[in-house]
C-alpha positions in Angstrom: 7.4 12.3 -0.9 10.7 11.2 -2.4 9.4 8.0 -4.0 6.3 6.8 -5.8 4.9 3.6 -7.2 3.1 3.4 -10.5 2.4 0.6 -13.0 1.6 0.7 -16.7 -1.4 -1.1 -18.2 1.1 -3.1 -20.3 2.4 -4.8 -17.1 -1.1 -6.2 -16.5 -2.3 -6.8 -20.0 -1.4 -10.5 -20.3 -2.2 -11.7 -16.8 -4.3 -14.9 -16.6 -7.0 -14.8 -13.9 -6.0 -16.7 -10.8 -2.3 -16.4 -11.4 -0.1 -14.9 -8.7 1.8 -11.8 -9.6 5.0 -10.8 -8.0 6.7 -7.4 -8.6 10.0 -6.3 -7.1 11.1 -2.7 -7.5 14.6 -1.5 -6.7 15.3 2.2 -7.0 18.1 4.2 -5.5 17.1 7.0 -3.2 19.6 9.5 -1.7 18.0 9.2 1.7 19.3 7.5 4.8 17.3 4.4 5.8 16.0 6.2 8.9 14.8 9.2 6.8 13.2 6.9 4.2 11.4 4.8 6.8 10.2 7.9 8.7 7.6 8.3 5.8 6.0 5.1 7.0 5.2 6.7 10.5 2.0 8.2 9.2 0.0 5.6 7.3 -2.7 7.9 6.0 -0.3 10.6 4.7 2.0 8.0 3.1 -1.0 6.4 1.3 -2.3 9.8 0.1 1.2 10.5 -1.4 1.4 7.3 -3.4 0.7 7.7 -7.1 -2.6 6.4 -8.2 -4.3 7.2 -4.9 -5.5 10.8 -5.2 -8.8 10.1 -3.3 -7.5 8.2 -0.3 -9.6 8.5 2.8 -9.4 6.9 6.3 -12.4 4.7 7.2 -13.5 5.5 10.7 -16.0 4.1 13.2 -16.4 0.5 14.6 -13.5 1.3 17.0 -11.0 1.6 14.1 -7.9 3.5 15.0 -7.4 7.0 13.5 -4.0 6.0 12.1 -1.4 3.3 12.4 -1.9 -0.5 12.8 -5.4 -1.6 12.3 -6.3 1.5 10.3 -8.1 1.0 7.0 -7.9 3.4 4.0 -10.2 3.4 1.0 -9.7 4.7 -2.5 -11.0 4.1 -6.1 -8.7 2.1 -8.3 -9.4 0.7 -11.7 -13.1 1.6 -11.3 -13.6 -0.2 -8.1 -13.3 0.6 -4.4 -10.1 -0.7 -2.8 -9.5 -1.0 0.9 -6.1 -1.6 2.5 -5.5 -2.2 6.2 -2.2 -1.7 7.9 -1.5 -4.9 9.8 2.2 -4.7 10.8 4.4 -1.7 11.4 7.7 -2.3 13.1 10.0 0.7 12.5 13.0 -0.8 14.3 12.9 -3.8 12.0 11.7 -1.7 9.1 8.6 -3.8 8.4 5.4 -2.4 7.0 2.7 -4.7 5.8 -0.8 -4.1 4.5 -3.6 -6.4 3.5 -6.7 -6.1 1.4 -9.6 -7.0 3.8 -11.8 -7.8 0.8 -11.3 -8.5 -2.9 -11.7 -5.9 -5.6 -11.9 -6.0 -9.4 -8.1 -6.3 -9.7 -7.0 -8.4 -6.6 -8.5 -11.2 -4.8 -5.4 -11.4 -2.6 -2.6 -8.9 -2.1 0.2 -9.2 0.4 3.4 -7.2 0.1 6.6 -9.1 1.1 8.6 -7.1 3.7 12.2 -6.3 2.8 14.3 -7.4 5.8 
């Protein structure tokens, strides 16, 4: 995976409960846009490759898809279970959006802003 996301504890040390946090990351990658976005074709594999998620598993059952839109992954983060569901994937527009279906010890709401 040519890119990764990681955060230091100093970035979160002075947060006040209930405040909204926004983080934008710009990093040059020597890949074409098509090559970069091809990593998003496989939701589970992409999530397993992200730093801080070594134990990602796909939740199955209840008619959940095996991968792609509607799929939910689960992993441990900051001593709590985190679930993320892929809700939008539009490769032509290069939009990939996930949501937290339930709060965890870090986030009560999380919504990435798509780059258009």
